C-alpha positions in Angstrom: -0.2 0.2 0.1 1.8 3.4 -1.1 1.7 6.0 1.5 -0.2 9.2 1.0 0.2 12.6 2.1 -3.0 14.2 3.4 -4.2 17.5 4.6 -7.5 17.4 6.6 -9.5 20.8 7.7 -12.3 20.8 9.7 -14.5 24.2 9.3 -13.4 27.1 11.4 -15.7 27.5 14.6 -16.7 31.0 15.1 -15.0 33.1 17.8 -18.4 34.5 18.9 -19.5 31.5 21.3 -18.8 28.1 23.0 -18.5 24.8 21.5 -21.5 22.7 21.9 -22.5 19.2 20.9 -23.7 20.3 17.5 -20.3 21.8 16.6 -18.3 18.3 18.1 -20.2 16.3 15.2 -17.9 17.6 12.7 -14.9 17.8 14.8 -14.9 14.3 16.1 -16.0 13.1 12.9 -12.9 14.6 11.4 -10.6 13.4 14.2 -11.3 9.9 13.6 -10.7 10.2 10.0 -7.4 11.8 10.7 -6.7 8.9 13.6 -7.4 6.3 10.9 -5.2 7.7 8.5 -2.2 8.0 10.5 -3.1 4.3 11.6 -2.9 3.4 8.1 0.7 4.5 7.7 -0.4 7.8 5.9 1.3 11.2 6.5 -1.4 13.6 7.8 -1.9 16.7 9.4 -5.1 18.2 11.0 -5.5 21.8 10.5 -8.1 24.3 12.2 -8.3 27.8 13.4 -10.9 30.3 15.1 -12.9 32.2 12.6 -12.6 35.6 14.4 -13.5 38.5 12.2 -17.0 40.3 11.2 -19.6 42.4 12.7 -20.5 40.0 15.4 -17.4 40.2 17.1 -17.0 43.9 16.8 -20.8 44.4 18.5 -20.0 42.0 21.2 -16.9 43.4 22.2 -18.3 47.0 22.2 -21.1 45.5 24.6 -18.4 44.1 26.6 -16.2 47.1 26.8 -13.5 45.4 25.6 -11.2 45.2 22.1 -11.8 42.4 19.8 -8.0 40.9 20.3 -8.9 40.4 23.7 -12.5 38.8 22.9 -11.1 36.6 20.6 -8.1 35.2 22.4 -10.3 34.5 25.3 -12.6 32.1 23.1 -9.7 30.5 21.6 -8.6 29.6 24.8 -11.9 28.2 25.5 -12.3 26.6 22.2 -9.0 24.8 22.4 -9.8 23.4 26.2 -13.0 21.7 24.8 -11.9 20.1 22.0 -8.8 18.8 24.0 -11.4 17.6 26.3 -13.0 15.4 23.6 -9.8 14.0 22.6 -9.9 16.2 19.2 -6.2 16.7 18.5 -5.2 19.5 16.0 -1.8 19.4 14.5 -2.2 23.2 14.4 -5.0 25.8 15.6 -4.6 28.9 14.6 -6.7 32.1 14.0 -7.9 34.0 11.2 -6.5 37.4 12.5 -3.2 36.1 12.3 -0.3 37.9 10.3 -0.1 34.8 8.2 -3.7 35.1 7.1 -3.2 39.0 6.3 -0.4 37.9 4.0 -2.2 35.4 2.3 -5.5 37.3 1.8 -3.3 40.0 0.4 -1.6 37.1 -2.1 -5.1 35.7 -2.9 -6.7 39.3 -3.7 -3.9 40.3 -6.1 -4.5 37.0 -8.1 -8.1 37.2 -8.1 -7.8 41.0 -9.2 -5.0 40.2 -11.8 -7.4 37.3 -13.5 -10.1 40.1 -13.9 -12.5 38.8 -11.5 -13.1 41.7 -9.5 -15.6 44.4 -10.1 -17.2 47.4 -8.2 -20.6 48.6 -7.6 -22.7 50.4 -5.0 -24.9 48.0 -3.0 -28.2 49.0 -1.2 -27.3 47.6 2.1 -29.5 47.4 5.2 -28.4 49.9 8.0 -29.3 49.8 11.7 -29.7 53.2 12.8 -30.3 52.7 16.3 -26.8 50.2 16.2 -25.1 52.6 14.1 -23.7 49.8 11.6 -24.2 48.3 8.2 -26.0 44.7 9.0 -24.1 41.6 8.1 -26.3 38.8 6.7 -26.5 36.8 10.1 -28.2 40.2 11.8 -30.9 40.5 9.5 -34.2 38.3 9.6 -36.9 38.3 7.5 -39.3 36.7 5.2 -38.1 34.8 1.9 -38.5 36.6 -1.2 -39.0 33.7 -3.1 -42.3 33.6 -4.2 -42.8 30.0 -4.0 -41.5 29.7 -0.4 -42.4 32.7 1.8 -40.9 31.1 4.9 -40.4 33.4 7.8 -37.8 34.5 10.2 -35.1 33.6 7.7 -31.6 34.9 7.6 -30.1 37.7 5.4 -28.3 35.5 3.1 -30.2 32.0 2.0 -33.4 30.4 3.0 -33.0 27.2 5.1 -36.3 26.2 3.8 -36.2 26.4 0.0 -32.1 26.8 0.0 -32.5 30.1 -2.5 -29.8 32.7 -1.9 -30.3 36.6 -1.8 -29.0 39.9 -0.4 -30.4 41.1 3.4 -32.2 43.9 1.2 -34.1 41.7 -0.7 -35.7 40.1 2.4 -39.7 40.9 2.9 -40.1 42.9 6.0 -36.6 42.8 7.4 -35.5 43.4 10.7 -32.3 44.0 12.7 -31.5 41.0 15.3 -29.4 43.7 17.0 -31.8 46.2 18.3 -35.2 44.6 16.7 -35.7 47.7 14.6 -36.6 48.0 11.1 -33.4 48.7 9.0 -33.3 51.6 6.4 -31.4 51.0 3.0 -28.3 52.9 2.4 -25.8 52.6 -0.6 -22.2 51.9 -0.2 -19.6 50.6 -2.9 -18.7 47.1 -2.6 -16.5 44.8 -4.1 -17.4 41.7 -6.1 -16.0 38.5 -7.7 -17.7 37.5 -11.0 -18.3 33.8 -10.2 -20.0 33.7 -13.7 -16.5 33.9 -15.3 -15.5 30.7 -13.4 -18.8 29.0 -14.4 -17.1 26.2 -17.0 -14.6 25.3 -14.2 -17.0 24.8 -11.5 -19.7 23.1 -13.3 -16.6 20.4 -14.4 -15.3 20.3 -10.9 -18.6 19.9 -9.0 -20.1 17.5 -11.4 -17.1 15.4 -12.2 -15.1 13.0 -10.2 -15.8 12.2 -6.6 -14.7 15.7 -4.9 -18.5 15.7 -3.7 -21.0 13.4 -2.5 -23.6 12.5 -5.1 -26.4 14.2 -3.3 -24.4 17.5 -2.9 -23.2 17.3 -6.7 -27.0 17.1 -7.8 -27.8 19.8 -5.2 -25.5 22.3 -7.1 -26.4 21.3 -10.6 -30.1 21.8 -9.7 -30.0 25.0 -7.6 -27.1 26.6 -8.8 -25.3 25.6 -11.7 -28.6 24.5 -13.8 -29.3 21.3 -16.0 -28.7 21.7 -19.6 -31.2 19.0 -20.4 -33.8 21.1 -18.8 -36.2 23.9 -20.0 -34.1 26.4 -17.9 -30.8 25.6 -19.3 -27.8 27.0 -18.0 -28.1 29.3 -15.1 -25.6 32.1 -14.6 -23.7 32.4 -11.0 -24.0 35.5 -8.9 -21.4 37.9 -8.3 -20.1 37.4 -4.9 -19.9 40.4 -2.7 -16.5 40.1 -0.8 -16.0 43.4 1.0 -17.8 45.4 3.8 -17.6 49.1 4.6 -16.3 50.5 7.7 -17.1 49.8 10.9 -16.1 46.2 10.6 -13.8 43.8 12.5 -11.2 42.3 9.8 -8.4 43.0 7.1 -8.6 46.4 5.3 -8.5 45.8 1.7 -4.8 47.6 0.5 -6.1 48.6 -2.5 -9.8 49.9 -1.4 -9.2 51.9 2.0 -12.3 52.1 4.2 -13.6 48.7 2.8 -12.7 45.0 4.5 -12.6 41.6 3.3 -15.6 40.2 4.0 -15.5 37.2 6.8 -16.1 34.4 4.3 -13.5 35.7 2.3 -10.5 35.4 4.8 -12.0 32.6 6.6 -11.2 29.5 4.2 -7.7 31.2 3.6 -7.5 30.6 7.4 -7.0 26.9 6.3 -3.9 27.8 4.6 -2.6 30.2 7.2 -3.0 27.8 10.1 -1.0 25.4 7.9 1.9 28.0 7.2 2.1 28.2 10.9 2.3 24.6 11.3 5.1 24.7 8.4 7.2 27.4 10.1 7.1 25.6 13.4 8.3 22.4 11.6 10.4 23.3 9.1 8.1 22.1 6.4 7.6 23.7 2.8 4.5 25.1 2.6 4.3 24.6 -1.2 4.4 20.9 -0.4 1.4 21.2 1.1 -0.7 23.5 -0.9 0.9 23.6 -4.4 1.4 19.9 -4.8 -0.9 17.6 -6.7 0.4 14.4 -4.7 -1.0 16.3 -1.6 -4.6 15.3 -0.8 -6.9 18.3 0.7 -9.7 17.0 2.5 -12.5 19.2 4.2 -15.1 18.2 6.5 -17.9 20.7 6.8 -21.6 20.8 7.6 -24.3 21.1 5.0 -25.2 24.5 5.6 -21.8 25.9 4.2 -21.7 23.7 1.0 -22.3 26.9 -1.1 -19.3 28.6 0.3 -17.0 25.5 0.0 -17.9 24.0 -3.3 -18.4 27.0 -5.6 -16.6 30.2 -3.9 -13.5 28.3 -2.1 -12.8 25.9 -5.0 -13.0 29.5 -7.3 -10.5 31.2 -5.2 -8.0 28.4 -5.2 -8.3 27.9 -8.9 -7.7 31.8 -9.3 -4.8 31.7 -7.0 -3.0 28.4 -8.4 -3.8 26.4 -5.2 -4.2 22.9 -5.1 -8.0 22.2 -5.1 -9.7 20.0 -2.4 -9.4 16.0 -3.2 -12.9 15.8 -1.3 -15.2 17.9 0.3 -16.9 15.5 3.5 -20.4 17.2 4.3 -22.3 16.1 7.1 -25.8 16.9 8.3 -27.1 18.9 11.5 -27.6 17.5 15.3 -31.2 16.9 16.5 -31.8 15.5 20.1 -34.5 13.0 20.8 -35.6 14.2 17.0 -36.0 17.7 17.9 -33.8 20.7 17.4 -31.4 21.6 20.0 -33.2 23.5 22.7 -31.7 25.7 25.5 -35.1 25.8 27.8 -35.5 22.1 27.7 -31.7 21.6 28.2 -30.7 19.6 25.1 -28.8 22.6 23.8 -25.8 21.4 25.8 -22.2 23.1 25.8 -19.1 20.9 25.5 -17.8 22.1 28.7 -21.1 21.0 30.5 -20.7 17.7 28.9 -17.5 17.2 30.2 -18.4 17.8 33.7 -20.7 15.0 33.7 -19.7 12.3 31.2 -17.0 10.4 29.7 -16.2 11.9 25.7 -15.4 8.6 24.6 -19.3 7.8 25.1 -20.0 10.8 22.8 -17.0 10.0 20.4 -18.6 6.1 20.1 -22.3 7.2 19.9 -21.3 9.7 16.9 -19.3 7.1 15.0 -22.3 4.5 15.5 -24.5 6.9 13.7 -22.1 8.8 11.4 -22.4 7.8 7.6 -21.2 8.8 4.1 -24.2 11.0 3.2 -25.6 14.3 4.5 -28.2 13.0 6.5 -29.0 14.6 9.7 -27.6 12.8 13.0 -30.0 12.4 16.0 -28.7 12.0 19.6 -31.5 9.9 21.5 -30.4 10.1 25.2 -32.3 6.5 26.3 -30.2 5.0 23.2 -27.3 6.8 24.1 -27.1 5.2 27.5 -28.1 1.9 26.2 -25.9 1.6 23.2 -22.8 2.9 25.0 -23.4 0.5 28.0 -24.3 -2.6 25.7 -21.8 -2.2 23.0 -18.5 -0.7 24.7 -18.9 -1.9 28.1 -21.0 -5.1 28.0 -19.3 -6.4 24.8 -15.7 -4.9 24.1 -14.4 -4.3 27.7 -16.2 -7.2 29.1 -13.8 -9.4 27.0 -10.6 -7.8 28.7 -12.1 -7.9 32.1 -12.8 -11.7 31.9 -9.7 -12.4 30.5 -6.8 -10.4 31.8 -7.3 -11.0 35.7 -6.7 -14.9 35.3 -3.3 -14.5 33.3 -1.9 -11.5 35.3 0.5 -14.3 37.2 1.2 -16.4 34.1 1.2 -13.8 31.3 -0.1 -14.9 27.7 0.9 -18.5 26.1 4.2 -18.5 24.3 2.3 -19.9 21.1 -0.8 -18.8 19.8 -3.6 -21.3 20.8 -6.1 -23.0 18.4 -9.4 -20.5 18.5 -11.1 -22.3 15.6 -10.0 -19.6 13.2 -11.5 -16.3 15.4 -8.2 -14.4 15.2 -7.9 -15.0 11.3 -11.4 -14.0 10.6 -11.1 -10.8 12.7 -7.9 -9.9 10.9 -9.6 -10.6 7.3 -12.6 -8.4 8.5 -9.7 -5.6 8.9 -9.8 -4.8 5.2 -13.6 -4.1 5.5 -13.3 -2.1 8.4 -10.7 -0.1 6.8 -12.5 0.5 3.5 -15.7 1.9 5.7 -13.5 4.0 7.6 -12.0 5.4 4.5 -15.5 6.3 3.0 -16.6 8.0 6.3 -18.9 5.1 6.8 -18.6 4.8 10.5 -21.7 3.4 11.3 -20.8 0.4 9.1 -17.3 0.2 10.8 -18.8 0.0 14.1 -21.2 -2.7 13.3 -18.7 -4.9 11.8 -16.4 -4.1 15.0 -19.5 -5.5 17.2 -20.0 -8.5 14.9 -16.6 -9.4 16.1 -17.1 -8.7 19.8 -20.1 -10.7 19.7 -18.2 -13.7 18.4 -15.2 -13.1 21.2 -17.8 -13.1 23.9 -19.6 -16.4 22.5 -15.8 -18.0 22.6 -15.3 -16.6 26.4 -19.0 -17.8 27.3 -18.1 -21.3 25.9 -14.8 -21.6 27.5 -16.0 -20.1 31.2 -12.4 -19.6 32.4 -13.5 -18.5 35.7 -15.0 -22.3 35.9 -11.5 -23.5 34.8 -9.6 -21.5 37.0 -10.8 -23.3 39.9 -9.4 -26.5 38.8 -5.5 -26.7 39.6 -4.9 -29.1 36.5 -6.2 -26.5 33.9 -3.8 -23.7 34.6 -2.4 -24.3 31.0 -5.6 -24.2 29.4 -6.9 -21.0 31.4 -3.7 -19.3 30.0 -4.8 -20.5 26.4 -8.1 -19.2 26.6 -7.5 -16.2 28.0 -4.5 -15.5 25.7 -7.0 -15.7 22.9 -9.7 -13.5 24.7 -7.1 -10.6 25.2 -6.2 -11.1 21.5 -9.5 -10.7 20.2 -10.0 -7.7 22.5 -6.4 -6.5 21.2 -7.8 -6.6 17.7 -11.2 -4.4 18.7 -9.0 -2.0 20.7 -7.0 -1.4 17.4 -10.0 -0.9 15.1 -11.7 1.0 17.5 -8.6 3.3 18.4 -9.7 6.1 16.0 -12.8 6.3 17.7 -11.8 5.7 21.3 -8.2 7.0 21.8 -8.4 6.7 25.2 -9.5 3.0 25.4 -6.3 2.6 23.2 -4.2 4.4 25.7 -5.6 2.3 28.6 -4.9 -1.2 26.5 -1.6 0.0 25.4 -0.7 0.1 29.2 -2.5 -3.0 29.9 -0.1 -4.9 27.5 2.7 -2.8 27.5 2.6 -2.1 23.7 1.3 1.2 22.0 -1.1 0.9 19.2 0.6 2.8 16.5 -0.5 1.2 13.1 -3.6 -1.1 11.6 -1.2 -4.1 10.9 -1.1 -4.6 14.7 -4.4 -6.4 14.4 -2.8 -8.9 12.2 -0.6 -10.5 14.6 -1.6 -11.8 17.8 0.2 -11.0 21.0 2.3 -14.0 22.5 4.5 -14.7 25.5 4.0 -11.3 27.0 3.4 -10.3 30.7 0.6 -8.0 31.3 0.7 -4.8 33.6 -2.0 -4.8 36.8 -5.7 -4.8 35.0 -7.7 -1.5 35.7 -11.0 -0.6 34.5 -11.0 0.4 31.0 -14.6 2.3 30.8 -17.4 2.6 33.2 -20.8 2.4 32.3 -23.0 5.7 31.7 -25.1 6.5 34.8 -28.2 7.7 33.4 -28.5 10.2 36.6 -25.5 11.9 35.3 -27.1 12.3 31.5 -30.3 13.8 33.6 -28.2 16.1 35.8 -26.4 17.3 32.3 -29.5 18.1 30.9 -30.8 20.1 34.2 -27.5 21.8 34.5 -28.0 22.9 30.4 -31.2 24.6 31.3 -31.4 28.6 31.7 -31.3 29.3 35.4 -34.0 31.8 34.6 -36.6 29.7 32.6 -37.8 31.8 29.9 -41.2 32.3 28.7 -40.6 31.2 25.0 -38.3 28.4 23.9 -34.9 29.2 22.3 -34.6 26.9 19.6 -31.5 25.9 17.1 -32.7 25.9 13.7 -29.7 24.2 12.6 -26.1 23.7 14.1 -23.3 25.4 12.0 -20.1 23.9 11.9 -18.4 27.2 11.9 -21.0 29.8 13.5 -22.3 28.9 17.0 -26.1 29.4 17.2 -26.9 32.5 18.8 -30.0 33.8 20.6 -32.2 36.8 18.9 -32.3 39.7 21.1 -35.7 40.4 22.4 -37.8 42.9 20.4 -38.4 46.4 22.1 -40.7 46.4 25.0 -44.4 47.2 24.8 -46.7 48.6 28.0 -49.7 46.4 29.2 -52.1 49.0 27.6 -50.2 48.1 24.1 -50.8 44.6 24.7 -54.6 44.8 25.8 -55.2 46.0 22.2 -54.7 42.5 21.1 -58.5 40.9 20.7 -58.2 37.2 20.9 -61.5 35.6 20.4 -62.6 32.1 20.0 -63.2 30.9 16.2 -64.5 27.8 14.6 -62.7 26.1 11.6 -65.6 25.8 9.0 -63.2 24.8 6.0 -59.7 24.0 5.6 -58.0 23.6 2.3 -54.4 23.5 0.8 -53.2 26.5 -0.9 -51.4 25.5 -4.2 -47.9 26.4 -4.6 -47.6 27.1 -1.0 -45.2 24.8 1.1 -46.4 25.9 4.4 -50.0 27.5 4.3 -53.4 26.6 4.7 -56.5 28.5 4.0 -58.9 28.5 7.0 -62.3 29.9 6.9 -63.1 30.5 10.4 -66.6 31.5 12.3 -66.5 34.5 14.9 -70.3 33.5 15.4 -73.3 34.3 13.5 -72.9 35.2 9.8 -69.1 36.7 10.4 -66.8 34.8 8.7 -62.8 35.4 8.1 -60.2 33.9 5.9 -56.9 33.2 7.4 -53.6 32.1 5.7 -51.8 30.0 8.3 -48.3 28.6 8.1 -49.2 25.3 9.8 -49.3 23.3 6.7 -46.3 20.7 7.8 -48.2 20.3 11.0 -51.7 19.7 10.2 -53.9 18.3 7.5 -57.0 20.2 6.5 -59.7 17.5 7.5 -57.9 17.5 11.1 -59.2 21.1 11.5 -62.7 21.4 10.3 -64.9 22.0 13.2 -62.1 22.8 15.5 -62.3 25.6 18.0 -59.1 27.9 17.8 -57.7 31.2 19.2 -57.2 33.9 16.4 -56.2 37.6 16.8 -59.6 39.2 15.4 -58.3 42.8 15.4 -55.1 42.1 13.1 -55.1 44.6 10.3 -55.9 42.3 7.0 -52.7 41.7 5.0 -52.8 41.0 1.1 -50.7 38.1 0.4 -50.2 36.5 -3.0 -52.8 33.9 -2.4 -55.4 36.2 -1.2 -56.3 38.6 1.6 -55.8 37.3 5.1 -58.0 38.5 7.7 -56.6 37.8 11.0 -54.1 35.2 12.8 -54.6 31.9 14.5 -52.5 31.6 17.5 -50.0 28.7 17.7 -46.8 27.7 19.6 -43.7 25.9 18.6 -40.2 26.1 16.9 -41.9 25.7 13.4 -42.4 23.2 10.6 -44.2 20.0 12.0 -43.5 21.3 15.2 -46.6 24.0 15.3 -49.4 23.6 18.0 -52.6 25.5 17.9 -53.9 26.8 21.0 -56.4 24.8 22.4 -60.2 26.1 23.5 -62.5 24.2 26.0 -64.8 22.9 24.1 -67.6 24.5 25.7 -66.5 27.7 24.5 -68.4 29.4 21.9 -67.3 31.3 18.5 -66.6 34.9 19.0 -66.3 34.5 22.5 -63.3 36.5 24.0 -60.2 34.9 25.1 -58.5 36.6 28.3 
């Protein structure tokens, strides 16, 4: 097997908040793949950094009355601490605010300028008068401008429901998340990269070869690149806005004073800057890692930043003459118990909180058992978490060692490997399939194959019963042989699991006196060695500690409304939206809530979220209301039902008709919307207090 040179990156976590369990999906997934490649003998480095620039950092630093540099230094220290706590081991963890990144941003910019890809034009941008700043995409929320969608509470750059991209100024009914106010439109000059000039290159790169998962390639073809076989034909790529006017925390553009590179321009260049720092520290040639076709570059990212890493970033690399990624590995989001992570119910768990209660090996294994090569979301079911870890790791894997090691502490292992009916040989052969699964990031399959080997090993131990043989003085040799087989089958499992469970690998190395450094060690049994004193390799998961972790993750002052995570960005931590400005009790009293009966309900053609309701307020009064509850209710479920409506809401002309009120519901959205219930004895038109 030829040795490979591999550079691996995980998306850069944003320096505006702590690491949580949603983030850790990616960093653990990547760490497992890196450890596996090293075990196979390939030269592999794992590169990351904090993403430090942008309006969010500037605003937070102002609020906390300290410098941006002090803020990002503190956050980087916390991030590195949390990653280390989960055995995520980077070769270099840098910062996008480094001198190396400034230098490389300038180099990229000059190359992109020289290629004729930059143009300037005035941009109508949203400006928050109260906050005194132009609003970055993430600080604007509004209704999706896609007439076929209309999803509410969407960010300023792309819709999480339909996937369409837009500018913040194109949002319907935009509002600032900084102040809650309605921003005004102001014009300022911006610099753009004309991606359409790279259309042919990007179409070829994304659609040919295996740089991307098939579903991602199809997504790009359909949404951005177009399909020549369709009636729409080729779709032009939008220009990419890569500058922001002052005030802005970032690198000022040398040939455009008063303007700064947008955070998404300098963030991916941070991969190179962090590599450059590593090269300086180790006397390595930077060109070898980023300008040599023999180096494989692998990016691991979440699906929410697909567009940046599969169109913008390859275009930048191509223009600047750097090596393109061999593969972009894209994963889905994390849910907990089938729901979005939630602060109010305690499932929005910070990495530091988890580490106060539970062993990180548990989470590493659970994620591995769930992760596959596709972009599917991953669900953390806490009951299953306890059961799976205890059943697989404690009852199966560790149990083999604990039932074998203590009987050969005095005698050591047999000098010749005993007859085991081919168990070791079959497990050695299975290593090829397990390795292929790791390589393909199909960790779920790898874990299943490893647990099948553990099952066979336990059947062997159960059939031989060394604890019974040990009571018979004439069976000393037989006990040693049985336990030699048991320890070797465990040794193979520890090797195969070592990318996932580095702590178990370290403890196993202490037990047998040999470090796990190569996949090939699984092919040769241990013989004639003495063992070090056996210590517990892994404790069972205590459900009480899981419950306490959830309890400690709840806010100390329980909010009236839930704060839900719509998604877990791999490089942008989820942040709460500020509360809207306060209102008086007199203003609130103006809301007229009335009982209404649904007399008809029907689907709205071309609307993904709306149902058309006809409501009776008693007598002959009827109201038509368009409600965004289509994903939660079927029309036939609603007819005859009593609901609460806002009866004095001003009518609103929508694309599908005039909406004459609003039904009251709660929940995070989508299928999780719950209409406010009314006692069956209530009458339509009755006031609700």
